[in-house]
N, C-alpha and C positions, 0 to 999 in steps of 0.2 A: 443833527437837531434832535433834542430829547422829545419824549412823548407829549409833554405839556405844550411845547412849541408846535409839534405836529397837530395836536388837537386844536390849538388856537388857529393855525393856518387853515386847516380843513374846514372848521366851522365858519371861519370868515368867508372863505370862498363859497361855501354852500349858502351862506346868508346873502352874499352879493348876487347870487343867481336870481333873487327876486327882482333886482334892477334889470338884469338881462331879459327876464321874462316880460318886462313891461315895454321893451323896445319896439314891438310891433305897432304900438300906437303912433309911432313917428311916421309910419308908412301907410296905415289903413285908418280910414275915418270910422268904419263900422266893422266890428267883429261879431259874427252871429252868436247869439246866446247858446245855441246848441253846441257850437265848437268850444266855447268857454266851459260849459258844463261837462263836456266830454274830457277836456283837459284837466279839470278839477277832479273828475272821477278817476282819471289816471293817477293824479297826485295822491288821492286817497288809497288807491291800490298799492302804490309804492310805499306809502306809510304803513299799510297793513302788513306787507311782506317784510319791511324793515323791522317792524315791531315783533313779528313772529320769529324770523330767522336770525336777526342780528341782535335782538335784545332778550326775548323771553327764553329761547333755547340755550344760549350761552349763560344767561342768568341762572338757570336751573343747574347747568353743569358746574359753574363756579360755586354755587351754593352747596352742591353735593360735595365738592372738593373740600370746602371749609367745614361743613357740617353734614357728614354722610347721612343720606336718606332724608334730609330736611330741605333740600334745595327748592323743591316745588312749593313748599309752604312759605319759605322766605320770599319767593317771587310773588306769590299770591298777596302777601302782606304789602310788599313794595309796590305792586301794581295798584292796589286799593288806595294806598297813601298818595301815589302820584295822581290818580284820578280825583281824589278828594281835594288835593292841593289846587288843581286846575279849577275845580268847581268853586272853591272858596275865592280864589283870585278873580274868577269870572264874575262873582257876585260882589266882591269888595271894590273893584276898580271900575270907575265909570268908563263906558265905551259904547261905540255905536257900530253896527254892521250895515254895510251898503251892499246892494246886489243889483245886477242888471236883469231887467225883466225881458220877456220875449219881444216886446215892442221897442226895446232899446231904452226905455225909461229907467230911472233909478229909484229903488225902494230902500227904506232905512228902517232900522230897529234899534232903539236905545236899550242898554242893559246896565245893571249895576246902579249905584246911587246917583242922585242928581248932580250935575256939574255945570259950571259956567265956561268950561273950556270950549274952544272952537270945535266945530264938528270934525274937521280934518284930524285934530289931535285925538278926539274920541275914537276915530277910525284907526289911527295909528296904534293907539293903546290896545284896541281889539286884536289887531294882527300880531302885535308884539306878544300879547298873552299866549297866542297860539304858536309863535315861532320859538319861544324860549325852550320848551321841551325838545324841540328838534336839535337845537344847538347842544343841549345837555346830552342828548343821545349820541351825537357825534363825539363829544368829549369823552363820555364813558366808554364808547367803542374803542377809542385809542388808548384809554386807560387800561384796557385788558392786555395791552402789549402786542396785540395782533394787528399789525399795520395793514395787512390785506383786508381784514374784516372792517377795520375803521375806515379804510379808503372806500370800500364798497358802500358803506353806510353814508359816508359824506357825499359820494356821487349820487346815491339815491335821494338823499335829502335835497341836494342841489337840483336834481331833475324835477322833483315835486314842488320846489320853490318857484320854478319858472311860471307855471300857470297861476300860482298864487299871486305872483307879481303882476301879471296881466289882470287878474281879478281885482287887485288893489287899484291899478291905474285907471281902468275903464270907468268905474263910478265917479272918480275924481274929475275925469274929463266931462262926464255928464253933469257935474255940479259946477262947471265953468272954470276949472283950473287949467292952466296951460299944460301942454304936453311935457315940457321940461320939468315943471313942478310935480306933475303926476308921476313921472319916472323917479324924480328925487325922493318923493315920499314913499314910493314903493321900495326903493333901495334902503331907505331908513328903517323900514319895518324888519328888514333882515339883519340889521346890525346888532340886534340883541342876541343873535345866535352865537357869535364868538364869546360873549359873556357867559352864556350857558355852557359853551364848550370848555372854557378855562375852568369853570367851577366843577364840571363833571370830571375832566381828566385829572385835575388837581386833587380832588377828593379821593378818587379811587386809586391814584398813584401813591398818595401818602398813606392812606388807610385801606389796605387790601380787603379788609373785612367788609368795607362799604360797597365793594364791586358788585356783588349780586343784587344788593338792594338798590344800588344806583341804576343798574340795567333795568330792573323791574319798575322803579319809579318812573324812568323815562318812558317805558312801555305803557304804563297805565296812563300817563299824561297824554301820550300821543293817541292812544285809543279813545280817550275822552274827546280830543279835538276832532278825530275822524267821525265819531258817532254823533257828537253834539252839534257840529258845525258843517263840516265839508259835505258829507253824504246827504244830510237833509237839504242843504242848499242846492245841490245838483238835481235833486228830485222834486223840488218845489215849483219848477217852472214848466212842467209838462214835457220834459226831455229826458225822462228817467232811463229809457232803454239805451240811448247812446252813452249816457253816463255810466250805466252798468257795465257795458263793454269796455269803457275807459278804465273802470276799476280792475277788470280782469287783465287787460293789457298791462297796466301799471304794476299789478301784482307779479305777473310773469316776468316782466323786465327786471324788477328788483330781485326776484328769486334767482334769476340767472346771474345777475351781478354778484349776489352774495355767494353763489356756488363757484363762480369763475374766479373771483378775487379773494374771497374769504378763506 
């Protein structure tokens, strides 16, 4: 299988992990907010480590290989472009964020322009916006030609997608959706990742000069998601200490994966 096929398969499996993460709602009527926040914190830690060790560091190395001494500047520009891209998409597309409060109730927050779409689709758009750079990162990772590094990145993204899938399904249950629909919608939010994966691996495989910029773009977009959405959400419900330890554990796990498989 060529790199494009591997990138597609890996990003698809990572994206499907959102549905796997939602499966606990079939067995438990209530999942404590502290546990969900801790798991989301771990997801943020995984993303931080993946951004650092699997995207930024190799991006600088590949940039220096193409343009000696300029790798860090190429990565800086790419990261800023990636973050600005997510910022603009976040403002241009109508979407809605749902969250589980300490008492089990659901809170919402609409962003972007006004829309007549059903709330569930606004929610799916919100998660899709944030999942795209993860699929892009997996694709670009395989585009480097390092199967071990791409695999560790895909595993890490899959791990962090699981608590996100649970965080998608729980509010939908609170809004009256059936457990089957909640799992289905959670799975759907991950299906944008193989699209990002194909775009990422295709671009950097065909145009090698795009590789450091692609790695940096994915890094900037992921950092935007971590700082703008995931960490603030885990600290907003009075459970910040457990979420902080979750970040540390997630970071360590991804760091180990990257060094063992990369």
